[in-house]
C-alpha positions as a printed Julia matrix, in Angstrom:
154×3 Matrix{Float64}:
  87.81  14.09  -111.8
  84.7   12.72  -113.49
  84.1   16.1   -115.14
  87.58  16.07  -116.68
  87.36  12.44  -117.8
  84.12  13.16  -119.67
  85.53  16.33  -121.25
  88.72  14.61  -122.4
  86.8   11.61  -123.7
  84.37  13.8   -125.7
  87.31  15.69  -127.25
  88.73  12.39  -128.57
  92.02  12.28  -126.69
  93.59   8.9   -125.82
  93.14   8.7   -122.06
  94.33   6.56  -119.19
  93.77   6.88  -115.47
  94.76   5.38  -112.19
  93.39   5.61  -108.7
  94.81   4.57  -105.35
  93.75   5.57  -101.85
  96.55   8.2   -101.87
  96.0    9.79  -105.27
  94.24   9.75  -108.61
  95.63  10.67  -112.02
  94.21  11.21  -115.49
  96.61  11.38  -118.4
  95.53  12.12  -121.97
  97.34  12.41  -125.29
  96.25  14.27  -128.42
  97.15  13.04  -131.91
  99.34  16.13  -132.42
 101.58  15.15  -129.48
 100.03  17.4   -126.84
  99.42  15.88  -123.4
  97.52  16.78  -120.27
  97.74  15.35  -116.76
  95.35  16.02  -113.89
  96.28  14.77  -110.42
  94.66  14.87  -107.03
  96.14  13.74  -103.72
  93.4   13.95  -101.07
  95.51  12.18   -98.44
  98.2   14.85   -98.78
  95.79  17.79   -98.5
  96.53  18.79  -102.08
  93.72  19.81  -104.38
  93.52  18.89  -108.03
  96.39  20.08  -110.21
  96.62  20.22  -113.99
  99.7   20.1   -116.2
 100.02  20.41  -119.97
 102.7   19.53  -122.49
 102.81  20.61  -126.12
 105.03  19.14  -128.85
 107.43  22.12  -128.74
 107.94  22.03  -124.98
 110.5   19.91  -123.17
 108.65  19.77  -119.85
 105.24  19.97  -118.17
 103.7   23.36  -117.39
 101.17  23.83  -114.59
  97.88  25.36  -115.7
  94.85  26.59  -113.75
  92.03  24.03  -113.62
  89.57  26.36  -115.4
  91.98  26.44  -118.4
  91.82  22.66  -118.88
  88.64  22.87  -120.98
  90.11  25.39  -123.45
  93.25  23.31  -123.86
  91.42  20.0   -124.28
  88.69  21.24  -126.61
  90.53  23.91  -128.64
  94.23  23.34  -127.85
  94.43  26.9   -126.51
  97.49  27.52  -124.38
  96.57  29.57  -121.29
  98.73  32.67  -120.69
  99.85  31.38  -117.28
 101.23  28.22  -118.94
 103.87  30.26  -120.72
 105.88  30.71  -117.55
 108.9   28.45  -116.87
 108.31  24.69  -116.59
 107.3   23.2   -113.26
 110.12  21.71  -111.19
 110.05  18.09  -110.13
 110.31  16.54  -106.67
 112.14  13.62  -108.31
 115.48  13.11  -106.55
 116.63  10.22  -108.75
 119.99  10.81  -110.36
 118.64   9.73  -113.74
 117.62  11.62  -116.84
 113.98  12.74  -116.62
 111.48  12.39  -119.48
 108.0   13.93  -119.34
 106.17  11.02  -121.03
 106.64   7.33  -121.65
 106.7    8.01  -125.39
 109.66  10.36  -125.07
 111.5    7.87  -122.86
 110.81   5.12  -125.41
 112.11   7.36  -128.23
 115.36   7.62  -126.28
 115.49   3.82  -125.97
 115.04   3.53  -129.73
 117.9    5.97  -130.32
 120.12   4.03  -127.9
 119.31   0.74  -129.65
 120.03   2.18  -133.1
 123.37   3.58  -131.93
 124.24   0.23  -130.37
 123.5   -1.6   -133.63
 125.52   0.92  -135.67
 128.52   0.52  -133.36
 128.02  -3.27  -133.41
 129.52  -3.6   -129.97
 126.57  -5.55  -128.59
 126.85  -3.93  -125.16
 123.5   -4.12  -123.41
 122.32  -0.79  -122.13
 118.92   0.7   -121.33
 116.06  -1.66  -122.13
 112.85  -0.22  -120.69
 111.11   2.84  -119.27
 109.27   3.25  -115.99
 107.33   5.98  -114.19
 109.28   7.62  -111.35
 107.89   6.66  -107.94
 108.51  10.23  -106.68
 106.75  12.21  -109.43
 103.92  11.19  -111.76
 105.23  13.59  -114.41
 108.6   11.85  -114.74
 109.72   8.75  -116.63
 113.19   7.18  -116.54
 114.95   4.57  -118.66
 116.68   1.59  -117.11
 118.89  -1.33  -118.09
 116.64  -3.74  -116.19
 114.38  -6.05  -118.14
 110.97  -4.61  -118.95
 108.21  -5.46  -116.52
 104.55  -5.68  -117.29
 102.75  -2.52  -116.17
 100.56  -2.88  -113.1
  97.69  -1.13  -114.86
  96.8    0.49  -118.17
  97.92   3.85  -116.88
 101.59   2.88  -116.96
 101.53   1.99  -120.65
 101.72   5.61  -121.88
């Protein structure tokens, strides 16, 4: 993971990371809207996995680890990333968003519509990362909570 952190940092992407005894995650965002996530779950016998998201895509695509460098440094999309989006183990019956920013955009749209209708009905207020899948964010009507770490701010 150190190799990827250094590479992403040198390329100038905004990066956040988290680490627990069960898993580690690096998430990075480019100024053009592209995103990359690298996860590792040693306790679950899963090796490192990489996922990318470009502005024109609705969902994460899994990419081979060797392709991370080309994507981060030159924004090259690996041929294997053009296959269908990766499914999610999320079993929540909520709408799924691939990033916090996209979930927050939805909240903004909901707020604007509420103001235009002037009905004052309180609806979704915040976004949170799905506990089942690091690649999923949901919106909720519960009050916003402070993130536990910097990683949950993106």
